[in-house]
C-alpha positions as CSV (number, residue, x, y, z in Angstrom):
1,M,10.8,-2.8,-31.9
2,A,12.0,-6.0,-30.3
3,S,10.0,-9.2,-31.0
4,P,8.3,-11.1,-28.1
5,A,11.0,-13.8,-28.4
6,E,13.8,-11.1,-28.2
7,R,12.2,-9.5,-25.1
8,A,11.9,-12.9,-23.3
9,L,15.5,-13.6,-24.2
10,R,16.5,-10.3,-22.7
11,G,14.9,-11.4,-19.4
12,R,16.6,-14.8,-19.5
13,A,20.0,-13.1,-20.1
14,V,19.6,-11.2,-16.8
15,R,20.0,-14.6,-14.9
16,K,23.7,-14.5,-15.8
17,R,24.1,-11.4,-13.7
18,V,21.5,-12.0,-11.0
19,S,20.6,-15.6,-10.8
20,R,17.1,-16.5,-9.7
21,S,18.4,-18.6,-6.7
22,S,20.5,-15.6,-5.5
23,H,17.3,-13.9,-4.2
24,G,17.2,-16.4,-1.4
25,R,20.7,-15.7,-0.1
26,W,19.9,-12.5,1.9
27,T,22.0,-11.4,4.7
28,A,22.2,-8.0,6.4
29,A,25.0,-5.8,5.1
30,A,27.9,-5.2,7.4
31,D,27.3,-1.4,7.3
32,R,23.5,-1.8,7.6
33,P,22.0,1.4,9.0
34,D,20.4,1.3,12.4
35,P,16.7,0.7,11.7
36,L,15.7,3.1,14.5
37,D,17.9,5.8,13.0
38,V,16.2,5.2,9.6
39,L,12.7,5.6,11.2
40,E,13.8,8.8,13.1
41,R,15.1,10.4,9.9
42,Q,11.9,9.6,8.1
43,A,9.9,11.2,11.0
44,A,12.0,14.4,11.1
45,D,9.4,16.5,9.3
46,R,6.2,14.9,10.7
47,V,3.7,16.2,13.3
48,V,5.7,15.6,16.5
49,E,2.8,15.0,18.8
50,L,1.6,12.1,16.7
51,L,4.9,10.2,16.5
52,P,4.3,8.3,19.8
53,I,1.2,6.9,18.2
54,R,3.3,5.7,15.2
55,Y,5.9,4.0,17.4
56,G,3.2,2.5,19.7
57,R,1.5,1.0,16.7
58,M,4.8,-0.4,15.3
59,A,5.8,-1.8,18.6
60,A,2.6,-3.9,18.8
61,S,4.1,-6.8,16.9
62,P,6.7,-7.8,14.3
63,F,4.1,-7.6,11.6
64,A,3.1,-4.1,12.7
65,F,6.8,-3.1,12.7
66,L,7.2,-4.4,9.1
67,R,4.2,-2.4,8.0
68,G,5.7,0.8,9.3
69,A,9.3,0.1,8.3
70,A,9.1,0.4,4.5
71,A,12.1,2.7,4.7
72,V,14.1,0.1,6.6
73,M,13.3,-2.6,4.1
74,A,14.0,-0.3,1.1
75,A,17.5,0.3,2.3
76,D,18.0,-3.5,2.8
77,L,16.8,-4.4,-0.6
78,A,18.9,-1.6,-2.2
79,A,22.0,-3.1,-0.7
80,Q,21.5,-6.3,-2.8
81,P,22.1,-6.9,-6.5
82,D,18.9,-6.3,-8.5
83,T,17.7,-7.5,-11.9
84,G,17.2,-4.0,-13.5
85,L,13.9,-5.2,-14.8
86,S,11.9,-2.1,-13.9
87,V,8.2,-1.7,-13.2
88,Q,6.2,0.9,-11.4
89,L,6.7,-0.3,-7.9
90,C,4.0,-0.1,-5.2
91,G,7.0,0.4,-2.9
92,D,5.1,-1.0,0.1
93,A,3.5,-4.2,-1.1
94,H,2.7,-6.0,2.2
95,L,-0.4,-8.1,2.7
96,L,-2.5,-5.3,4.1
97,N,-1.8,-2.9,1.3
98,F,-4.1,-5.1,-0.9
99,G,-7.9,-4.8,-0.5
100,L,-11.3,-4.1,-1.7
101,F,-12.6,-0.9,-3.3
102,A,-15.3,0.2,-5.7
103,S,-14.7,0.9,-9.4
104,P,-16.4,3.9,-11.0
105,E,-18.9,1.4,-12.3
106,R,-19.5,0.3,-8.7
107,A,-18.1,-3.2,-9.1
108,L,-16.1,-4.3,-6.1
109,L,-12.5,-5.0,-7.0
110,F,-9.5,-6.6,-5.3
111,D,-6.2,-4.8,-5.9
112,L,-3.3,-2.8,-4.5
113,N,-4.6,0.1,-2.4
114,D,-1.6,2.1,-1.1
115,F,0.7,4.1,-3.3
116,D,2.5,6.5,-1.0
117,E,5.9,5.0,-1.8
118,T,5.3,4.2,-5.5
119,L,8.3,4.7,-7.8
120,P,9.8,2.9,-10.8
121,G,12.3,0.2,-9.8
122,P,13.2,-3.5,-10.0
123,F,10.1,-5.7,-9.9
124,E,11.5,-8.1,-7.3
125,W,11.5,-5.5,-4.5
126,D,7.7,-5.6,-4.4
127,V,7.6,-9.4,-4.6
128,E,10.2,-9.7,-1.7
129,R,8.2,-7.3,0.5
130,L,5.0,-9.2,-0.2
131,A,6.6,-12.6,0.6
132,A,8.3,-11.3,3.7
133,S,5.0,-9.9,5.0
134,A,3.4,-13.3,4.4
135,A,6.1,-15.1,6.4
136,V,6.0,-12.6,9.3
137,A,2.2,-12.8,9.4
138,A,2.3,-16.6,9.4
139,R,4.8,-16.7,12.3
140,E,2.7,-14.2,14.2
141,D,-0.4,-16.4,13.7
142,G,1.6,-19.3,15.2
143,H,1.8,-21.3,12.0
144,G,5.5,-22.2,12.3
145,D,8.4,-21.8,9.9
146,D,7.3,-24.5,7.4
147,R,3.9,-22.9,6.9
148,A,5.4,-19.4,6.9
149,W,7.7,-20.6,4.0
150,Q,4.7,-22.1,2.2
151,S,2.7,-18.8,2.5
152,A,5.7,-16.8,1.1
153,L,6.1,-19.5,-1.7
154,A,2.4,-19.1,-2.6
155,A,2.8,-15.4,-3.2
156,A,5.9,-15.8,-5.3
157,R,4.5,-18.7,-7.3
158,A,1.3,-16.8,-8.0
159,Y,3.2,-13.8,-9.2
160,R,5.4,-15.9,-11.5
161,L,2.5,-17.9,-13.0
162,S,0.4,-14.8,-13.5
163,M,3.3,-12.9,-15.1
164,R,3.9,-15.7,-17.5
165,R,0.2,-15.9,-18.4
166,L,0.1,-12.1,-19.0
167,A,3.1,-12.3,-21.2
168,E,1.0,-14.3,-23.6
169,Q,-1.7,-11.7,-23.8
170,G,-2.1,-8.5,-25.9
171,E,-1.6,-5.0,-24.7
172,L,-5.3,-4.1,-24.3
173,A,-6.1,-7.4,-22.7
174,V,-3.5,-6.8,-20.0
175,W,-4.5,-3.2,-19.5
176,Y,-8.2,-4.0,-19.1
177,Q,-7.7,-7.0,-16.8
178,R,-9.0,-6.6,-13.2
179,F,-10.0,-8.7,-10.3
180,D,-13.8,-8.4,-9.8
181,T,-14.6,-10.0,-6.5
182,A,-17.6,-11.7,-8.2
183,E,-15.1,-13.6,-10.3
184,V,-12.5,-14.1,-7.5
185,L,-14.9,-15.6,-4.9
186,P,-15.5,-18.9,-6.8
187,L,-11.7,-19.5,-7.0
188,I,-11.3,-19.6,-3.2
189,R,-11.0,-23.2,-2.3
190,E,-11.0,-22.9,1.5
191,S,-14.6,-22.7,2.7
192,K,-13.8,-20.7,5.9
193,L,-11.9,-18.2,3.8
194,R,-14.7,-17.9,1.3
195,S,-17.1,-17.2,4.2
196,R,-14.8,-14.5,5.6
197,V,-14.4,-13.0,2.2
198,E,-18.2,-12.8,1.7
199,A,-18.5,-11.1,5.1
200,S,-15.7,-8.7,4.1
201,L,-17.5,-7.9,0.8
202,A,-20.7,-7.1,2.7
203,R,-18.8,-4.8,5.1
204,A,-17.0,-3.1,2.2
205,R,-20.3,-2.4,0.5
206,R,-21.5,-0.6,3.6
207,R,-18.3,1.5,3.9
208,T,-19.5,4.6,2.1
209,S,-19.6,8.3,2.8
210,L,-23.1,7.9,4.2
211,Q,-21.9,5.3,6.7
212,A,-19.0,7.6,7.6
213,L,-21.4,10.4,8.2
214,G,-23.0,8.4,11.0
215,K,-19.7,7.3,12.5
216,L,-17.5,10.4,12.2
217,T,-20.0,13.2,12.7
218,E,-22.6,14.4,15.2
219,T,-25.3,17.1,15.2
220,R,-24.7,20.2,17.5
221,K,-27.1,23.1,17.5
222,G,-28.8,21.8,14.4
223,R,-25.6,21.5,12.3
224,R,-23.5,18.5,11.4
225,H,-19.9,18.5,12.7
226,I,-17.0,16.1,12.6
227,I,-16.5,14.5,16.0
228,H,-13.6,15.8,18.1
229,D,-11.7,12.6,19.2
230,P,-8.1,13.6,19.9
231,P,-5.5,12.6,19.1
232,L,-7.0,10.5,16.2
233,L,-9.5,13.1,15.0
234,E,-9.1,16.8,15.9
235,R,-10.5,20.1,15.1
236,L,-8.3,22.4,12.9
237,T,-6.4,25.3,14.3
238,A,-7.0,28.6,12.4
239,P,-3.7,28.2,10.4
240,E,-4.7,24.6,9.5
241,S,-8.1,25.7,8.4
242,E,-6.7,28.3,6.1
243,A,-4.2,25.7,4.8
244,V,-7.0,23.2,4.0
245,D,-9.0,25.9,2.2
246,E,-6.0,26.6,0.0
247,I,-5.2,22.9,-0.6
248,F,-8.8,22.1,-1.5
249,S,-9.0,24.9,-4.0
250,E,-5.8,24.0,-5.8
251,Y,-6.7,20.2,-5.7
252,R,-9.9,20.9,-7.7
253,S,-7.8,22.1,-10.6
254,T,-6.0,18.7,-11.0
255,L,-9.3,16.9,-11.6
256,P,-10.6,16.2,-15.1
257,E,-13.2,18.7,-16.3
258,E,-16.2,16.5,-15.7
259,R,-15.0,15.6,-12.2
260,R,-14.6,19.3,-11.3
261,L,-18.2,19.8,-12.4
262,L,-19.3,17.0,-10.1
263,L,-17.2,18.2,-7.2
264,D,-18.7,21.7,-7.6
265,R,-22.2,20.3,-6.8
266,Y,-21.0,19.6,-3.3
267,H,-20.8,22.2,-0.5
268,F,-17.9,22.4,2.0
269,V,-19.1,21.7,5.5
270,E,-16.1,21.1,7.7
271,A,-12.6,19.6,7.9
272,A,-10.5,17.9,10.6
273,R,-7.1,16.5,11.1
274,K,-6.8,12.7,11.2
275,A,-4.1,10.2,12.2
276,V,-4.0,7.4,9.7
277,G,-2.2,4.0,9.2
278,V,0.9,2.8,10.9
279,G,4.0,4.0,9.0
280,S,2.0,7.1,7.8
281,V,1.2,8.4,11.3
282,G,2.6,11.9,11.7
283,T,2.1,12.9,8.1
284,R,-0.3,15.7,7.7
285,C,-3.7,14.3,6.9
286,F,-7.1,15.9,6.8
287,I,-10.7,14.7,6.1
288,V,-13.2,17.0,4.5
289,L,-16.9,16.7,4.8
290,L,-19.0,18.0,1.9
291,T,-22.7,17.6,1.2
292,G,-24.5,17.4,-2.2
293,R,-28.3,17.4,-2.7
294,D,-28.9,17.5,1.1
295,E,-27.3,16.4,4.4
296,Q,-28.0,12.7,3.5
297,D,-25.9,13.0,0.4
298,P,-22.4,13.4,1.9
299,L,-18.9,13.1,0.4
300,F,-15.9,12.5,2.6
301,L,-12.5,13.3,1.0
302,Q,-9.1,12.5,2.6
303,I,-6.3,15.0,1.8
304,K,-3.0,13.4,2.8
305,E,0.6,14.8,2.7
306,A,2.8,13.1,0.1
307,G,6.5,13.1,1.1
308,R,9.5,11.6,-0.6
309,S,9.1,7.9,-1.4
310,V,11.3,5.7,0.8
311,L,12.7,4.4,-2.5
312,E,14.1,7.7,-3.5
313,D,17.3,7.3,-1.5
314,H,18.1,4.3,-3.7
315,L,16.5,4.9,-7.1
316,P,16.5,7.7,-9.7
317,A,14.4,10.7,-8.8
318,D,10.8,10.8,-9.7
319,R,10.1,12.5,-13.0
320,H,6.9,14.3,-11.9
321,G,8.6,16.8,-9.6
322,H,5.7,16.7,-7.1
323,H,5.1,13.9,-4.7
324,G,1.3,14.2,-4.8
325,H,1.4,13.9,-8.6
326,R,3.8,10.9,-8.2
327,V,1.4,9.1,-5.9
328,V,-1.6,9.8,-8.2
329,A,0.2,8.8,-11.4
330,G,1.5,5.7,-9.8
331,Q,-1.9,4.7,-8.5
332,K,-3.5,5.2,-11.9
333,L,-0.8,3.1,-13.5
334,L,-0.9,0.2,-11.0
335,Q,-4.7,0.0,-10.2
336,A,-7.1,-1.5,-12.6
337,A,-9.7,1.2,-11.8
338,G,-9.2,4.4,-9.8
339,D,-11.0,6.8,-7.5
340,I,-12.9,9.4,-9.5
341,F,-11.8,12.1,-7.1
342,L,-8.1,11.3,-7.1
343,G,-6.1,14.5,-7.5
344,W,-3.1,16.3,-6.1
345,T,-2.0,19.8,-4.9
346,T,0.6,21.9,-3.2
347,G,-0.1,23.3,0.2
348,P,1.4,26.0,2.4
349,A,5.2,25.8,2.9
350,G,5.5,23.9,-0.4
351,R,4.1,20.7,1.0
352,D,2.7,18.2,-1.5
353,F,-0.7,16.5,-1.0
354,Y,-3.0,14.2,-2.8
355,A,-6.7,13.6,-2.3
356,R,-9.1,10.8,-2.7
357,Q,-12.4,9.6,-1.2
358,L,-12.2,8.5,2.4
359,R,-14.6,5.6,2.0
360,D,-15.8,4.2,-1.2
361,M,-16.7,0.6,-0.4
362,K,-13.2,0.0,0.9
363,G,-12.2,-3.2,2.8
364,S,-9.1,-5.1,3.9
365,A,-8.3,-8.6,5.2
366,V,-7.7,-9.5,8.8
367,V,-4.6,-11.7,8.5
368,E,-4.0,-12.0,12.2
369,T,-6.6,-14.7,12.6
370,M,-6.2,-16.6,9.3
371,T,-5.6,-20.4,9.3
372,P,-2.5,-21.6,7.3
373,D,-4.7,-22.5,4.3
374,M,-6.5,-19.1,4.4
375,L,-3.2,-17.2,4.6
376,R,-1.7,-19.2,1.8
377,Q,-4.7,-18.6,-0.5
378,Y,-4.7,-14.9,0.4
379,A,-1.0,-14.6,-0.4
380,E,-1.8,-16.2,-3.8
381,L,-4.4,-13.6,-4.5
382,C,-2.0,-10.8,-3.6
383,G,0.7,-12.2,-5.7
384,T,-1.7,-12.5,-8.7
385,A,-2.8,-8.9,-8.2
386,L,0.7,-7.7,-8.0
387,A,1.7,-9.3,-11.2
388,R,-1.2,-7.7,-13.0
389,A,-0.2,-4.3,-11.6
390,H,3.4,-4.7,-12.7
391,A,2.5,-6.0,-16.2
392,R,0.9,-2.6,-17.0
393,S,4.2,-0.7,-16.7
394,G,7.1,-3.1,-17.1
395,D,8.2,-5.4,-19.8
396,R,6.2,-8.4,-18.8
397,L,7.8,-10.6,-21.5
398,A,11.3,-9.9,-20.1
399,I,10.1,-10.5,-16.6
400,A,8.4,-13.7,-17.5
401,G,11.5,-14.8,-19.4
402,Y,13.6,-14.1,-16.3
403,L,11.2,-16.0,-14.0
404,G,10.9,-19.1,-16.3
405,N,8.9,-22.3,-16.0
406,A,10.7,-23.8,-13.0
407,D,10.0,-22.8,-9.4
408,T,13.6,-21.6,-8.8
409,F,12.6,-18.0,-8.2
410,D,9.6,-18.9,-6.0
411,R,11.7,-21.0,-3.7
412,A,14.4,-18.4,-3.4
413,I,11.9,-15.7,-2.5
414,A,10.4,-18.0,0.1
415,D,13.9,-18.5,1.6
416,F,14.4,-14.8,1.6
417,A,11.1,-14.2,3.3
418,L,12.1,-16.4,6.3
419,H,15.5,-14.7,6.6
420,Y,13.8,-11.3,6.5
421,A,11.2,-12.4,9.1
422,D,14.2,-13.1,11.4
423,Q,15.5,-9.6,10.7
424,T,12.1,-8.1,11.3
425,A,11.9,-9.8,14.7
426,Q,15.3,-8.4,15.6
427,D,14.4,-4.9,14.5
428,H,11.1,-5.1,16.3
429,A,12.9,-6.1,19.5
430,L,15.2,-3.0,19.1
431,L,12.2,-0.8,19.0
432,T,10.4,-2.4,22.0
433,A,13.7,-2.1,24.0
434,A,14.0,1.6,23.1
435,V,10.4,2.2,24.1
436,S,11.0,0.3,27.4
437,D,14.2,2.3,28.1
438,G,12.4,5.6,27.4
439,A,14.6,6.4,24.4
440,I,11.6,6.5,22.1
441,A,8.2,7.7,23.3
442,A,5.3,5.4,22.4
443,T,1.6,5.5,23.0
444,H,0.0,2.1,23.0
445,G,-3.5,1.0,22.2
446,I,-4.5,4.0,19.9
């Protein structure tokens, strides 16, 4: 087994092949795929009638486009040299894929919260996507290029410093580390951001299955039913209803024994089809309402289709052989604490799904209205959380050795982020032009 010094030396040696400053010299490849073609290929197996919603949401702004275009960015990153320092990647580590959720002990944590694209790969891909999202968000907020660069720099610097700190800690100390919001809040220097975080925490604590019961259901003829609100929330067709029954039954078998016992104490009430996210719109997604002791003891589960990760065109195939299992295993590896109802299953036509609670004190930031200082501090929190997640699966000592004490990597990533913000603006313009010309159907405002 290599010593800590040898592992750090291995990371430093990678600089000879891929220098830290080289991360800032990003340019689009001459044979770069058309981004709209990439999106269309990704959508080929999705629910056709929902795709205009996806494109309408992505066309809303460059930041919305970036959120939905993980496949486009994956192809761009794969065209560049990489360090080969592998971790379990989130695969879609933009600013809004971090947020609040409840641990099984009911503590409110801040962490990564989206794992649809998770796959092992070079650590810098997640850092570059996070930094690019910070730069795009800053520009969209009207902060200017200098402050956009500073926001991206903050994310990269926080990642580097956190990884170097984690490299000095023992294995269990790293594994058990988490970001309890009670501990994070005092670290927020900007008073307006602290106030907004406190408000977000209060909202997240209210976002439970009981709150969802009042928002997503109504009483008809003395029975509770999920509200029919097409195209976002729709009743199931007969074939879909049979499919959900089959999916739910198989999903139960992937839960630990004690969780199966808990789930069996709930009774199935109704299911509906739901459109979710930005890039995910069009994937098959269902919500399931169950009740426990009585009607005021509800449990909402979300059962979502898991397709191929956008990284799989560029990295070795996933070892699990099931995309739902891939997502669940990646989430358990990256998150400090997970949903107790997290599981996976195979549905009709061999489609892979995973399931989790729909609402369990979940919350996310509103980056569109952040001041420059607020966005910079939020980017720092995300960079810190990302390093903790990566340190659980990758060789943190080698990564820390590669990153070093100087800010060379941080500044290069910030330069990359501005370059990629330019590319995102161009790609977004292509989409809006295609929508205007009628080449792509888009439904706005949904």
